[in-house]
N, C-alpha and C positions, 0 to 999 in steps of 0.2 A: 203590354197587358195581354197580348194574344197568347193563347195557350192556357190561360187560367181555367181552373176546373170549377164548375158551378153545379150545385145540386138544386133541382126544382122539386118542391114538395107541394103538390096541389091535387085535389081530387077531380078537377075539371080537365078531362082528357084533351079536349079541343084547345083549351088555353095552353096547356103544357106543350102541345105540338107547335102552336104558333110561337111560343117563347123559345122553344128549342131551335126551330128553323132560323129565327132571326138572330139569336145569340151565337149559333154556330156560324152564321154568315159573318159575324164580327170576329171570328177566330177563337171563340171559347169552346171548351170541351164540356158537354152537358150530360148529366145523368138525371133520371126522373124517378120519383117515388110518388104513387098516387094516394098514399096515406101515411100517417105518422108511424104506424106499425111497420110498414114497408121501409120507411126511412131509417128506422132504428137498426135495420140489418146492414145499413151502409157504414163504411168507415169514414166518419165525419172529418177526421183530421187530414184526409187527403184532398179535401175541397178548399178552395180559396174563398168561397162565398156560398151562402144558402139563401135561395128565394123560398119563403115559407108562407103558405096560406094559413090563415087563422082558423077559419070555420071549416073544419073537417070532421067527419064522423069518427068516433073512437078518440084517439089522442088528438087533441087540438094543437094548433100551431104554438100557442102560448105554453102549453104543457111540454111540448117537444123542445122548445127553446130552453125551458127551465132545466130539462134533462141534460141538454147539451152543455149548458153553463154550469149547473150545480153538481150533477152526477159525473159527467164526463170531463168537466173542468177544461173545456175547450173555448178558445176565443175566436174561432172562425166567424167572420162577419155574417150577420143575419139581416135580411131585408124582408119585412112582413108584407104580404100581398093579401088584401082583404076588402070586402064590401063594407065592412064596419069602419066608420071613420069618426066616431065621437071622440071628444077629448079624453075621456076615461080609457077608451080602447087604445088610443095612442100612448097614453102614459103607462098602461099595462104592458104594452109592447116594449117600451124602453126599460121598464122596471125588470122585466125578465131577461134582459140582455140584448134586445134588438138594436141594430145600428141605424136602421131607417125604416120608414113606414110608407107604403104606397097604397092609396085607396083605389079600388075598382069602381068604374072602368078606368083604365089608364092607357096612355099611348106607349107603344113599344119603344119609341125614341126616348121617352122619359125613363123607362126602366133601364135601358142601356146607359143613359147618362148617369143615373144614380149608381149603377154598378161600377162604372169606370171611376166615378168620384171616390167611392169607398176603397176600391183596389189601389188607387193612387196614394192612399194614406200609408200603405205599407204596414209594417209590424206595429202592434199596439205597445205604447210606452206608458207604464204605470209608475209615476214618480213616487207615489206613496209607498208602493210595494218594492220599489227599486228593481223592477223587472221590465224586460223587453220581450214580447211574445210574438213569434212568427209561426203560425199554425201550432204544432205541438213542440216546437223548439223554444225553450225558455232560457233567457240570460238573466241570472240573478246577480246584480252588481254588488249587493251587500255581502253575499256569501262567496262571490267570485266563482260561481258555478254555472255551468251550462248543462241542461238536461234535454233529452228528447223523449217524448212520450212518458215522462216521469222518471226516466232512467238517467242518472248523472253520467256525463261524458268524461273520460279520463284524458283531459287535455293538459298540455304544459301551459305555463303562464303566458308564453308568447303566442301560442295557438289560441288561447282564450282571448287575449287582447286583440289579435288580428281579426277573429270572427266578430267580436263585439264592435270593432271599428267598422267593418264592412256592413254589418246589419244596421248599425246606427245611421249609415249613409247609403241605405239601400237604393239601388238603381244608379249609383254614381261610381264612376271609375276613380280609383285612387292609385297614383303612381307608386312604383316600388320605392322610389326615393322618399316620397311622402310617408309611406308606411314605415320605412326605416327611421325617419326622424320622429314619428309619433310613438313607435313601439320600442325602438332601441335607444332613442334619445341621443346621448352624446357618445355612445360606444363607437370606437374608431376601428375596431377589428372586424366588423361585419360588412358584408357586401349585399348587393341586390340578390345574389344567389341565395342568401339566407332566407329571404322572403319567399322565393320559389320553393325551397325545400320545406319550409314550415307550412306553406299552403298545400303542398302535395300531401303531407302527412295529415293535415287538417281535413282535406277532402275525404280521405279514407276513413277517418274516425267518425265523421258525422253522417255516414251512410248516404241515403238518398238526397240529403241536402248538399252533398258535395258537388252535385251538378249545378247547384244554384250559384256557385262561385265561378265566375267567368274571367278568363284572362285575355287581354287584347294587346298585341304588340304596340308599343308606343304610348299606351294609355294606362296599363297597370291591371288592377283587379277590381272586380265589382260583384256584389251579391245581388242577384236579380230575383225579383218577385215573379216567378214564372209558373 
């Protein structure tokens, strides 16, 4: 989980500095916005998680979350940070797309633990919509389509199946032999070299996400949540 990118949106400068220091000590990359308006200038899909204060002047945390979910159609995890802690506030937070809710004052250890728990979940899997979402990369299993930032990728069937397999097993290495058995099934004229060639092409086609596909001698390939 080291290297994950987190955006902190809070108008309390001192709190932001404390969070930034402690989270960077844990290996996270941190960016800060002191208002909802400032946050809207950020490229949300480059972050792995957003810590979002509710009570801010101008655009509130709830309104910003709604923009991220409804207008920008992004699934980046959101943890609300707020002094408000009533049941209605919590429900509102979840209704606008929040993943967790931490009431102030809180311990830094609690925030770190909540962040790590959410990041361990990996990509969101919506069975009803038949989709797996990793940042702005979407796998639509019904349409057999993979898109990035809303733009469909021109992948072959094997490339689609390999990427789907790796993302469904995010963080786990899958051997070349296992990939052959799952993707090529009983074809007898293919070798492990076919896996390497298809993954090399796949890395090029999916742009920045190509670096998420890691190969390790003796272990195979893995899609990492980095």
